[in-house]
C-alpha positions in Angstrom: -11.9 -19.3 52.6 -12.8 -20.4 49.2 -16.0 -21.9 48.3 -16.1 -25.2 46.3 -18.6 -25.7 43.5 -19.0 -29.1 42.0 -20.5 -29.7 38.6 -21.1 -33.1 36.9 -20.6 -33.1 33.2 -23.8 -33.7 31.1 -25.8 -32.8 34.4 -24.9 -29.5 35.0 -25.8 -26.8 37.8 -28.5 -24.1 38.0 -27.1 -20.9 36.9 -28.7 -19.4 40.0 -26.3 -21.1 42.2 -23.2 -19.4 40.5 -22.3 -15.8 41.0 -22.4 -13.6 37.7 -18.6 -13.1 37.4 -17.9 -16.8 37.7 -20.9 -17.6 35.3 -19.2 -15.3 32.8 -15.9 -16.9 33.2 -17.1 -20.5 33.0 -19.3 -19.7 29.9 -16.0 -19.0 28.0 -14.9 -22.6 28.3 -15.1 -24.6 25.3 -17.8 -27.4 25.7 -19.7 -25.6 28.5 -23.3 -24.5 27.5 -25.9 -22.6 29.0 -29.2 -24.4 28.2 -32.3 -22.9 29.8 -31.4 -22.3 33.5 -28.5 -24.5 33.6 -24.9 -24.4 33.0 -23.7 -27.8 31.4 -20.3 -29.1 30.8 -20.2 -31.5 27.9 -17.3 -33.9 27.6 -14.8 -32.3 29.9 -13.7 -32.7 33.5 -11.3 -30.4 35.4 -10.5 -27.8 38.0 -10.1 -24.0 38.1 -9.8 -21.1 40.6 -11.5 -17.8 40.3 -11.3 -15.2 43.1 -12.8 -16.9 46.2 -14.2 -19.9 44.2 -12.8 -23.4 43.2 -14.8 -25.2 40.6 -14.5 -28.9 40.0 -16.0 -30.5 37.0 -16.6 -34.2 37.7 -17.0 -37.0 35.0 -20.3 -38.6 34.5 -18.7 -41.9 34.3 -17.8 -43.9 37.4 -14.6 -42.7 39.2 -13.0 -46.3 39.0 -13.7 -46.4 35.2 -12.3 -42.9 34.7 -9.1 -43.7 36.6 -8.9 -46.9 34.8 -8.6 -44.9 31.4 -6.0 -42.6 32.8 -4.1 -45.6 34.0 -4.3 -47.7 30.7 -3.2 -44.6 28.8 -0.1 -44.2 31.0 -1.1 -40.7 32.1 -0.9 -41.7 35.8 -1.2 -44.9 37.9 -3.5 -44.3 41.0 -3.0 -46.4 44.0 -6.3 -45.2 45.7 -9.6 -46.2 44.6 -11.4 -42.9 45.8 -9.9 -39.5 45.0 -11.3 -36.1 44.3 -10.9 -34.8 40.8 -8.7 -32.0 42.2 -6.4 -34.6 43.8 -6.3 -36.7 40.5 -5.2 -33.5 38.6 -2.6 -32.3 41.2 -1.1 -35.9 41.4 -0.7 -36.0 37.6 1.1 -32.7 37.4 3.1 -33.5 40.6 4.3 -36.8 39.3 5.0 -35.1 36.1 7.1 -32.3 37.8 9.1 -34.7 40.0 9.9 -37.1 37.2 10.9 -34.2 34.8 13.2 -32.7 37.5 14.8 -36.2 38.2 15.3 -36.8 34.5 16.8 -33.3 33.8 19.0 -33.4 36.8 20.5 -36.7 35.4 20.8 -36.0 31.7 20.2 -32.3 31.5 17.3 -30.6 29.3 16.7 -31.4 25.6 18.0 -28.8 23.3 16.2 -29.3 20.0 15.3 -26.1 18.2 13.1 -25.2 15.3 14.7 -24.1 12.2 17.6 -21.6 12.2 15.8 -19.2 10.0 12.8 -19.0 12.2 14.8 -18.6 15.3 17.1 -15.9 13.8 14.0 -14.0 12.6 12.7 -13.8 16.0 15.8 -13.1 17.8 16.5 -10.2 15.6 12.9 -9.0 16.1 12.4 -9.2 12.3 9.3 -11.3 11.3 9.6 -12.0 7.6 6.6 -14.2 6.7 7.9 -13.9 3.0 10.6 -16.3 3.7 8.2 -19.3 3.7 7.8 -19.2 7.4 4.5 -20.5 8.7 2.7 -18.1 10.9 1.4 -20.5 13.6 4.8 -22.1 14.0 6.4 -18.7 14.2 4.0 -17.8 17.0 4.8 -21.0 18.8 8.6 -20.7 18.5 8.2 -17.2 19.9 6.4 -18.4 22.9 9.2 -20.8 23.8 12.1 -18.8 22.6 15.1 -19.5 24.8 14.2 -23.1 25.7 13.9 -24.8 22.5 10.9 -26.5 21.1 10.8 -29.7 23.3 12.4 -28.0 26.3 9.8 -25.3 25.9 6.8 -27.8 25.9 8.3 -29.6 28.9 8.7 -26.6 31.1 5.7 -24.8 29.7 3.6 -27.6 31.1 5.0 -27.1 34.5 4.5 -23.4 34.4 0.7 -23.9 33.5 0.4 -26.5 36.2 1.8 -24.1 38.7 -0.5 -21.3 37.6 -3.6 -23.5 38.4 -2.5 -24.9 41.7 0.2 -22.4 43.0 1.5 -24.6 45.9 4.8 -24.3 47.5 5.5 -27.9 46.4 5.1 -27.1 42.7 6.8 -23.8 43.1 10.0 -25.7 44.4 9.8 -28.1 41.4 9.4 -25.2 38.9 12.1 -23.2 40.4 14.6 -26.0 40.1 13.6 -26.8 36.5 14.1 -23.2 35.6 17.5 -23.2 36.8 18.5 -26.5 34.9 16.7 -25.4 31.7 18.1 -21.9 31.7 21.5 -23.6 31.0 20.4 -25.0 27.8 22.3 -24.0 24.7 20.5 -23.6 21.4 21.0 -26.3 18.7 19.7 -25.3 15.4 18.2 -28.1 13.3 17.6 -27.9 9.5 13.9 -28.8 9.9 11.0 -28.4 12.2 11.7 -31.0 15.0 9.3 -32.5 17.4 10.9 -35.7 18.4 12.1 -35.7 22.0 15.1 -37.9 23.2 14.0 -41.3 24.4 14.5 -40.3 28.1 11.9 -37.6 27.5 9.2 -39.4 25.3 6.8 -40.2 27.8 7.2 -36.9 29.7 6.8 -35.1 26.4 3.4 -36.9 25.8 2.4 -36.0 29.3 3.4 -32.5 28.9 1.4 -32.2 25.8 -1.6 -33.7 27.8 -1.4 -31.0 30.4 -1.0 -28.2 27.8 -3.8 -29.4 25.6 -6.1 -28.2 28.4 -5.2 -24.6 27.4 -7.7 -24.7 24.5 -10.2 -24.0 27.2 -9.1 -20.5 27.1 -8.7 -19.9 30.9 -5.0 -19.8 32.0 -6.0 -20.6 35.6 -7.7 -23.9 34.9 -6.7 -27.5 34.2 -9.3 -29.4 32.1 -9.4 -32.9 30.4 -11.0 -33.4 27.0 -12.9 -36.6 27.7 -14.0 -37.1 24.0 -10.3 -37.3 23.2 -9.5 -39.4 26.2 -12.1 -41.9 25.7 -11.1 -42.2 21.9 -7.5 -42.8 22.8 -8.5 -45.2 25.4 -10.7 -47.2 23.0 -7.8 -47.2 20.6 -5.6 -48.7 23.0 -7.9 -51.4 24.0 -8.8 -52.3 20.5 -5.2 -52.5 19.3 -4.4 -55.0 22.0 -7.2 -57.2 20.8 -7.6 -56.8 17.0 -5.6 -55.4 14.0 -7.0 -51.9 14.2 -6.7 -49.2 11.5 -7.1 -45.6 13.0 -9.2 -43.0 11.4 -8.9 -44.2 7.8 -10.4 -41.5 5.5 -12.6 -42.3 2.6 -13.6 -39.6 -0.1 -17.3 -39.7 -1.2 -18.1 -37.3 -4.0 -17.3 -34.0 -2.4 -17.2 -35.1 1.3 -14.7 -37.2 3.3 -15.9 -39.7 6.0 -13.5 -41.1 8.6 -14.7 -43.6 11.2 -12.5 -43.7 14.2 -11.4 -47.3 13.7 -11.6 -50.1 11.1 -11.4 -53.7 12.1 -11.7 -56.5 9.7 -13.2 -54.0 7.4 -15.9 -53.0 9.7 -16.2 -49.4 10.9 -16.2 -48.9 14.6 -16.7 -45.4 16.3 -16.1 -44.4 19.9 -18.9 -42.4 21.4 -18.4 -40.7 24.8 -22.2 -40.3 25.3 -24.8 -41.5 27.6 -28.0 -41.5 25.5 -28.9 -42.7 22.1 -28.7 -39.7 19.5 -30.3 -39.9 16.0 -27.2 -38.3 14.4 -25.0 -41.2 15.6 -27.4 -43.7 14.1 -27.3 -41.9 10.7 -23.6 -41.7 10.8 -23.2 -45.5 11.6 -25.6 -46.3 8.7 -23.6 -44.1 6.5 -20.3 -45.7 7.4 -21.6 -49.2 6.8 -23.1 -48.4 3.5 -20.0 -46.6 2.2 -17.7 -49.6 3.2 -20.1 -52.1 1.9 -20.8 -53.8 5.2 -23.9 -54.9 6.9 -22.4 -53.9 10.4 -21.2 -50.8 12.1 -20.2 -50.7 15.9 -20.5 -47.9 18.3 -18.6 -48.1 21.5 -20.0 -46.2 24.6 -19.0 -46.2 28.2 -22.3 -47.9 29.2 -25.0 -48.1 26.5 -25.8 -51.2 24.8 -28.4 -51.6 21.9 -29.0 -53.0 18.4 -30.8 -51.4 15.4 -31.3 -52.7 12.1 -32.0 -50.5 9.1 -32.2 -52.0 5.6 -30.3 -55.1 6.5 -27.5 -53.0 8.2 -27.0 -53.8 11.9 -25.9 -50.9 14.2 -24.5 -52.5 17.2 -23.7 -50.6 20.3 -21.6 -52.0 23.1 -20.5 -50.9 26.5 -16.6 -50.9 26.7 -16.7 -51.2 30.5 -19.2 -54.2 30.5 -17.2 -56.1 27.6 -13.7 -55.1 28.4 -12.7 -58.5 29.8 -14.2 -60.6 27.0 -11.8 -62.3 24.6 -13.9 -60.9 21.7 -15.2 -57.7 23.2 -16.8 -56.6 20.1 -18.3 -60.1 19.3 -17.2 -59.9 15.7 -14.9 -62.9 15.6 -17.3 -65.6 16.7 
Protein backbone atom coordinates (compact mmCIF):
# COMPACT_ATOMS: atom_id res chain seq x y z
CA UNK A 1 0.00 0.00 0.00
CA UNK A 2 1.38 3.38 -1.01
CA UNK A 3 1.68 6.20 1.48
CA UNK A 4 0.43 9.62 0.29
CA UNK A 5 2.39 12.71 1.29
CA UNK A 6 0.77 16.10 0.63
CA UNK A 7 2.86 19.26 0.50
CA UNK A 8 1.61 22.83 -0.07
CA UNK A 9 3.76 25.10 -2.20
CA UNK A 10 5.41 27.96 -0.29
CA UNK A 11 4.49 26.26 3.01
CA UNK A 12 6.42 23.02 2.70
CA UNK A 13 6.85 20.07 5.03
CA UNK A 14 9.26 19.17 7.82
CA UNK A 15 12.07 17.05 6.42
CA UNK A 16 11.69 14.71 9.40
CA UNK A 17 8.38 13.58 7.86
CA UNK A 18 10.04 12.39 4.64
CA UNK A 19 12.22 9.27 4.25
CA UNK A 20 15.82 10.05 3.26
CA UNK A 21 15.55 8.36 -0.16
CA UNK A 22 12.44 10.34 -1.02
CA UNK A 23 13.96 13.56 0.33
CA UNK A 24 16.96 13.12 -2.00
CA UNK A 25 14.62 12.56 -4.93
CA UNK A 26 12.46 15.60 -4.19
CA UNK A 27 15.47 17.85 -3.66
CA UNK A 28 16.44 17.24 -7.31
CA UNK A 29 13.29 18.95 -8.55
CA UNK A 30 13.75 22.51 -9.73
CA UNK A 31 12.05 25.02 -7.44
CA UNK A 32 12.10 22.71 -4.43
CA UNK A 33 14.30 24.13 -1.68
CA UNK A 34 15.45 22.96 1.71
CA UNK A 35 15.36 25.84 4.15
CA UNK A 36 16.21 25.06 7.75
CA UNK A 37 14.23 21.95 8.66
CA UNK A 38 11.70 22.28 5.85
CA UNK A 39 11.42 21.16 2.26
CA UNK A 40 9.54 23.90 0.38
CA UNK A 41 8.22 23.78 -3.21
CA UNK A 42 8.06 27.26 -4.75
CA UNK A 43 5.89 27.95 -7.79
CA UNK A 44 5.07 24.36 -8.69
CA UNK A 45 2.27 21.87 -8.15
CA UNK A 46 2.20 18.26 -9.23
CA UNK A 47 2.42 14.57 -8.53
CA UNK A 48 5.07 11.85 -8.47
CA UNK A 49 5.52 8.24 -7.42
CA UNK A 50 8.62 6.88 -5.75
CA UNK A 51 8.80 3.34 -4.35
CA UNK A 52 5.91 3.06 -1.87
CA UNK A 53 5.19 6.80 -1.83
CA UNK A 54 2.94 9.14 -3.74
CA UNK A 55 3.78 12.83 -3.38
CA UNK A 56 1.20 15.49 -4.17
CA UNK A 57 2.31 19.13 -4.26
CA UNK A 58 -0.73 21.36 -3.87
CA UNK A 59 -1.16 24.99 -4.98
CA UNK A 60 -1.20 27.75 -2.40
CA UNK A 61 -4.05 29.53 -4.15
CA UNK A 62 -7.64 28.34 -3.76
CA UNK A 63 -8.59 25.25 -5.72
CA UNK A 64 -11.41 27.03 -7.54
CA UNK A 65 -9.02 29.78 -8.68
CA UNK A 66 -6.43 27.24 -9.81
CA UNK A 67 -9.01 25.31 -11.83
CA UNK A 68 -10.28 28.58 -13.27
CA UNK A 69 -6.79 29.34 -14.64
CA UNK A 70 -6.56 25.91 -16.26
CA UNK A 71 -10.02 26.39 -17.75
CA UNK A 72 -9.33 29.88 -19.15
CA UNK A 73 -6.08 28.68 -20.74
CA UNK A 74 -7.91 25.83 -22.44
CA UNK A 75 -5.81 23.16 -20.73
CA UNK A 76 -8.87 21.40 -19.37
CA UNK A 77 -12.42 22.29 -18.34
CA UNK A 78 -13.44 20.88 -14.99
CA UNK A 79 -17.06 20.04 -14.27
CA UNK A 80 -16.46 19.31 -10.57
CA UNK A 81 -15.67 21.99 -8.02
CA UNK A 82 -13.58 19.86 -5.65
CA UNK A 83 -10.87 17.61 -7.04
CA UNK A 84 -7.59 16.29 -5.73
CA UNK A 85 -4.52 17.46 -7.63
CA UNK A 86 -3.88 13.85 -8.65
CA UNK A 87 -7.32 13.72 -10.26
CA UNK A 88 -6.72 17.06 -11.99
CA UNK A 89 -3.47 15.91 -13.60
CA UNK A 90 -4.85 12.50 -14.49
CA UNK A 91 -7.95 14.06 -16.06
CA UNK A 92 -5.75 16.36 -18.14
CA UNK A 93 -3.68 13.53 -19.61
CA UNK A 94 -6.68 11.21 -20.02
CA UNK A 95 -8.58 13.93 -21.88
CA UNK A 96 -5.47 14.58 -23.98
CA UNK A 97 -4.95 10.90 -24.79
CA UNK A 98 -8.57 10.21 -25.68
CA UNK A 99 -8.79 13.28 -27.94
CA UNK A 100 -5.45 12.47 -29.59
CA UNK A 101 -6.60 8.91 -30.27
CA UNK A 102 -9.89 10.10 -31.78
CA UNK A 103 -8.18 12.66 -34.06
CA UNK A 104 -5.42 10.27 -35.17
CA UNK A 105 -7.97 7.57 -35.99
CA UNK A 106 -9.92 10.07 -38.08
CA UNK A 107 -7.12 11.78 -40.02
CA UNK A 108 -3.96 9.84 -39.21
CA UNK A 109 -0.81 11.16 -37.49
CA UNK A 110 0.90 14.37 -38.66
CA UNK A 111 4.02 13.59 -40.68
CA UNK A 112 6.15 16.76 -40.50
CA UNK A 113 9.88 16.11 -40.13
CA UNK A 114 12.86 18.29 -39.44
CA UNK A 115 15.29 19.00 -42.29
CA UNK A 116 16.49 16.11 -44.45
CA UNK A 117 20.15 16.76 -43.62
CA UNK A 118 19.61 16.33 -39.90
CA UNK A 119 17.44 13.26 -40.34
CA UNK A 120 19.87 11.56 -42.74
CA UNK A 121 22.82 12.22 -40.43
CA UNK A 122 21.05 10.41 -37.61
CA UNK A 123 19.70 7.55 -39.67
CA UNK A 124 23.20 6.79 -40.97
CA UNK A 125 24.65 7.14 -37.49
CA UNK A 126 26.88 9.99 -38.65
CA UNK A 127 26.51 13.13 -36.55
CA UNK A 128 28.39 15.83 -38.44
CA UNK A 129 28.16 19.07 -36.46
CA UNK A 130 30.23 20.78 -39.16
CA UNK A 131 27.23 20.89 -41.51
CA UNK A 132 25.69 23.84 -39.65
CA UNK A 133 23.57 21.49 -37.58
CA UNK A 134 22.52 22.91 -34.23
CA UNK A 135 23.36 20.43 -31.47
CA UNK A 136 20.21 20.85 -29.31
CA UNK A 137 18.01 20.38 -32.38
CA UNK A 138 20.03 17.33 -33.35
CA UNK A 139 19.50 15.72 -29.96
CA UNK A 140 15.81 16.54 -30.05
CA UNK A 141 15.43 15.04 -33.52
CA UNK A 142 17.26 11.94 -32.40
CA UNK A 143 14.85 11.48 -29.47
CA UNK A 144 11.82 11.46 -31.75
CA UNK A 145 13.36 9.77 -34.76
CA UNK A 146 10.80 7.54 -36.43
CA UNK A 147 7.82 9.69 -35.50
CA UNK A 148 8.56 13.07 -37.04
CA UNK A 149 8.81 16.28 -35.03
CA UNK A 150 5.15 17.00 -34.35
CA UNK A 151 4.13 13.36 -34.12
CA UNK A 152 7.01 12.79 -31.70
CA UNK A 153 5.89 15.58 -29.38
CA UNK A 154 2.30 14.33 -29.44
CA UNK A 155 3.08 10.71 -28.65
CA UNK A 156 5.98 11.66 -26.36
CA UNK A 157 3.53 13.48 -24.08
CA UNK A 158 1.40 10.35 -23.90
CA UNK A 159 4.42 8.17 -23.08
CA UNK A 160 5.47 10.57 -20.31
CA UNK A 161 1.94 10.64 -18.88
CA UNK A 162 1.77 6.85 -18.85
CA UNK A 163 5.12 6.59 -17.05
CA UNK A 164 3.71 8.78 -14.29
CA UNK A 165 0.35 7.08 -13.76
CA UNK A 166 0.73 3.59 -15.31
CA UNK A 167 -2.97 2.70 -15.42
CA UNK A 168 -4.63 0.17 -17.73
CA UNK A 169 -6.73 2.99 -19.17
CA UNK A 170 -3.71 5.03 -20.25
CA UNK A 171 -1.88 1.91 -21.41
CA UNK A 172 -4.78 1.06 -23.75
CA UNK A 173 -4.74 4.59 -25.23
CA UNK A 174 -0.95 4.57 -25.60
CA UNK A 175 -0.85 1.14 -27.25
CA UNK A 176 -3.48 2.18 -29.81
CA UNK A 177 -1.64 5.44 -30.53
CA UNK A 178 1.66 3.64 -31.06
CA UNK A 179 0.04 1.38 -33.67
CA UNK A 180 -1.41 4.35 -35.56
CA UNK A 181 1.72 6.48 -35.30
CA UNK A 182 4.01 3.62 -36.36
CA UNK A 183 2.39 3.81 -39.78
CA UNK A 184 3.61 7.37 -40.33
CA UNK A 185 5.85 7.83 -43.36
CA UNK A 186 8.63 10.44 -43.27
CA UNK A 187 8.07 13.64 -45.21
CA UNK A 188 11.25 15.70 -45.36
CA UNK A 189 10.90 19.45 -45.09
CA UNK A 190 13.53 21.97 -46.20
CA UNK A 191 13.41 23.84 -42.91
CA UNK A 192 13.02 23.18 -39.22
CA UNK A 193 9.25 22.83 -38.84
CA UNK A 194 7.15 23.20 -35.71
CA UNK A 195 3.70 24.06 -37.05
CA UNK A 196 1.08 21.35 -36.56
CA UNK A 197 -1.92 20.82 -38.85
CA UNK A 198 -5.05 22.69 -37.70
CA UNK A 199 -6.63 19.48 -36.37
CA UNK A 200 -3.67 19.03 -34.03
CA UNK A 201 -3.01 22.64 -32.99
CA UNK A 202 -4.70 22.55 -29.57
CA UNK A 203 -3.43 19.02 -28.90
CA UNK A 204 0.10 20.12 -29.73
CA UNK A 205 -0.12 22.97 -27.18
CA UNK A 206 -1.43 20.56 -24.56
CA UNK A 207 1.32 18.03 -25.41
CA UNK A 208 3.97 20.69 -24.83
CA UNK A 209 2.28 21.62 -21.55
CA UNK A 210 2.61 17.99 -20.42
CA UNK A 211 6.20 17.68 -21.68
CA UNK A 212 7.23 20.99 -20.09
CA UNK A 213 7.05 19.19 -16.76
CA UNK A 214 10.14 17.17 -17.69
CA UNK A 215 12.35 20.13 -16.79
CA UNK A 216 11.84 18.97 -13.20
CA UNK A 217 14.31 16.14 -14.00
CA UNK A 218 12.16 13.29 -12.68
CA UNK A 219 10.68 10.98 -15.36
CA UNK A 220 8.09 9.57 -12.94
CA UNK A 221 6.55 12.93 -12.02
CA UNK A 222 4.15 15.40 -13.58
CA UNK A 223 4.54 18.99 -12.40
CA UNK A 224 3.05 22.33 -13.41
CA UNK A 225 5.14 25.51 -13.50
CA UNK A 226 2.79 27.89 -11.69
CA UNK A 227 4.86 30.98 -12.51
CA UNK A 228 4.42 30.28 -16.21
CA UNK A 229 0.80 29.24 -15.77
CA UNK A 230 -0.06 32.46 -13.90
CA UNK A 231 1.75 34.68 -16.42
CA UNK A 232 -0.06 33.09 -19.37
CA UNK A 233 -3.37 33.37 -17.52
CA UNK A 234 -2.80 37.08 -16.82
CA UNK A 235 -1.88 37.68 -20.45
CA UNK A 236 -5.10 36.05 -21.65
CA UNK A 237 -7.20 38.12 -19.22
CA UNK A 238 -5.43 41.38 -20.09
CA UNK A 239 -5.60 40.71 -23.83
CA UNK A 240 -9.38 40.43 -23.60
CA UNK A 241 -9.66 43.80 -21.86
CA UNK A 242 -6.82 45.97 -23.20
CA UNK A 243 -4.44 46.33 -26.09
CA UNK A 244 -1.55 44.40 -24.52
CA UNK A 245 2.08 44.19 -25.62
CA UNK A 246 3.76 41.05 -24.31
CA UNK A 247 7.37 41.17 -23.02
CA UNK A 248 8.64 44.23 -24.86
CA UNK A 249 12.40 44.42 -24.36
CA UNK A 250 14.19 47.72 -23.79
CA UNK A 251 17.97 48.13 -23.76
CA UNK A 252 19.40 50.31 -21.01
CA UNK A 253 23.16 50.81 -21.26
CA UNK A 254 24.50 47.25 -21.02
CA UNK A 255 21.40 45.63 -19.57
CA UNK A 256 18.02 44.72 -20.99
CA UNK A 257 14.74 45.07 -19.15
CA UNK A 258 11.52 43.39 -20.17
CA UNK A 259 8.27 43.85 -18.22
CA UNK A 260 5.73 41.09 -18.73
CA UNK A 261 3.20 43.44 -20.35
CA UNK A 262 2.75 47.01 -21.57
CA UNK A 263 -0.72 48.62 -21.57
CA UNK A 264 -1.16 52.23 -22.68
CA UNK A 265 2.60 52.62 -22.22
CA UNK A 266 2.35 51.49 -18.59
CA UNK A 267 4.51 48.53 -17.48
CA UNK A 268 2.59 45.66 -15.89
CA UNK A 269 4.16 42.59 -14.26
CA UNK A 270 2.60 39.29 -13.15
CA UNK A 271 3.77 38.12 -9.72
CA UNK A 272 2.81 34.64 -8.56
CA UNK A 273 3.70 35.51 -4.98
CA UNK A 274 1.93 35.85 -1.66
CA UNK A 275 3.98 38.43 0.20
CA UNK A 276 5.56 41.81 -0.56
CA UNK A 277 9.21 41.46 -1.55
CA UNK A 278 11.64 44.37 -1.88
CA UNK A 279 13.18 43.21 -5.20
CA UNK A 280 9.72 43.41 -6.81
CA UNK A 281 9.30 46.99 -5.60
CA UNK A 282 12.73 47.98 -6.94
CA UNK A 283 11.96 46.27 -10.24
CA UNK A 284 8.62 48.08 -10.60
CA UNK A 285 10.26 51.43 -9.80
CA UNK A 286 12.92 50.78 -12.46
CA UNK A 287 10.31 49.86 -15.07
CA UNK A 288 8.32 53.04 -14.46
CA UNK A 289 11.47 55.19 -14.52
CA UNK A 290 12.83 53.70 -17.75
CA UNK A 291 9.52 54.06 -19.57
CA UNK A 292 9.01 57.58 -18.23
CA UNK A 293 5.76 56.76 -16.42
CA UNK A 294 4.55 57.62 -12.93
CA UNK A 295 2.87 54.23 -12.54
CA UNK A 296 3.80 50.53 -12.60
CA UNK A 297 1.25 47.79 -11.91
CA UNK A 298 1.99 44.45 -10.27
CA UNK A 299 -0.64 41.70 -10.53
CA UNK A 300 -0.77 39.09 -7.75
CA UNK A 301 -3.22 36.29 -7.01
CA UNK A 302 -4.47 38.02 -3.82
CA UNK A 303 -2.18 40.87 -2.67
CA UNK A 304 -3.25 44.52 -2.98
CA UNK A 305 -1.23 47.59 -1.94
CA UNK A 306 0.08 50.95 -3.13
CA UNK A 307 3.56 52.39 -2.61
CA UNK A 308 4.75 55.83 -3.74
CA UNK A 309 8.44 56.47 -4.37
CA UNK A 310 9.60 59.82 -5.80
CA UNK A 311 6.23 60.50 -7.46
CA UNK A 312 6.08 56.99 -8.93
CA UNK A 313 3.13 54.90 -7.85
CA UNK A 314 3.57 51.14 -7.57
CA UNK A 315 0.09 49.67 -7.58
CA UNK A 316 -0.50 46.01 -6.74
CA UNK A 317 -3.84 44.41 -7.52
CA UNK A 318 -5.36 41.00 -6.88
CA UNK A 319 -6.46 39.45 -10.15
CA UNK A 320 -9.03 37.21 -8.49
CA UNK A 321 -10.62 40.14 -6.64
CA UNK A 322 -10.74 42.39 -9.70
CA UNK A 323 -11.29 40.00 -12.59
CA UNK A 324 -14.98 40.89 -13.03
CA UNK A 325 -14.38 44.65 -13.14
CA UNK A 326 -14.76 46.43 -16.48
CA UNK A 327 -11.47 48.21 -15.85
CA UNK A 328 -9.68 45.60 -13.78
CA UNK A 329 -6.44 47.60 -13.58
CA UNK A 330 -8.19 50.89 -12.81
CA UNK A 331 -6.12 52.79 -15.39
CA UNK A 332 -8.81 53.89 -17.82
CA UNK A 333 -10.97 55.88 -15.42
